[in-house]
N, C-alpha and C positions, 0 to 999 in steps of 0.2 A: 659228520662235518666239523669242521676248527672254528673257531672263533676269530674274529676279527682282531689285528693288535692294535691298541692305539697307544697313546701319551697322555698322560696325567702331570700336572705337577702338586703336591700337596705339602701346605704349611702347614707347620706345627708349631701352638703356642702355648706359654708356658713357662715352666720350670724344669726345659729340654735342653741346655746347655749344662755343660761338666758334669753329665752325671752317663755318658757313656750312649746319647742316644745316636750319633753316627752309627756304630758299632752294632748296636739294638736291630737300625734299619737295615743298614747291609746282612747281616745274617737273614733278619727274616727276609728280603726281597730276594737274599740268595736261595731258600728254601724255597721259596714260590714263582723260584725260575726267573724273576722280574729281570731286566735290564734299565740299566740309568748311574742314577749316582746321588749321594745324602752330602749335604753340605752346612755349616753354620754360617746362620748370616748374622750382620751387623745388628738390628734390629732385637737379637735375642731369639730369634725363631728359629727353626731346621726347615731346610727346603728340599723335596724329595722330587727329582725326576725320576721316573720309572716306564718303562715299555711294558703292556702285557695287555691283556686277557679283562672283561668286564668280571670276571668269575678271581681272578687276581687279585684287581685291585679290592675287589671289596672285602678280600681277606686281609692284605695289606694295611688297607684302611680301619681293618678291626682290631691290624694288631699296632698301628700309630698311636689310636685313641688310648688304648693300655700303657704304652710307651714301657719301658725298661724299669727295673725296680729306683729307688730314686729321684723316679721323673714324677713331673705333676702338667698333664697334656689340658688345657683349658683350650682348646678348640685343634681342629685338623679341616683348613681349606681345600677343595679338591677344582681342579679345574683340568679342562681341554687343552691341549698341547701341541702344536706339532711337531712329530716326529721328526727327529735327527739322528740319521744313521749313525752319527760318530758315539753316538752311548747305546747302538743298540743289543754290544759281545759280551759285558761283562754291566755287574754293578760295580761303585766303585763311588770310595770318601775322597771328593776331591776339597778344594781351601775355600777360605769363607769368599762369600760377593759380598 
């Protein structure tokens, strides 16, 4: 039996812009076979919208909490959000929100 697919939004705070965080998130999501997007927010945080399963989200969140070299993650907020079919194929780096 396969696990149901859902969507989650993660907001990562700390020193997470200008350190390759979006590229790190994209590589990690692709490795975990997640779909969605990542973008820098104007407030200095990074937003990630991901489509996947609970197991994928758990592994992804653990990676987001570590972050890439030179980043300092102070928090990761996670919330369920509606599944948007337009983001269900790939994981992309989007423009700033």
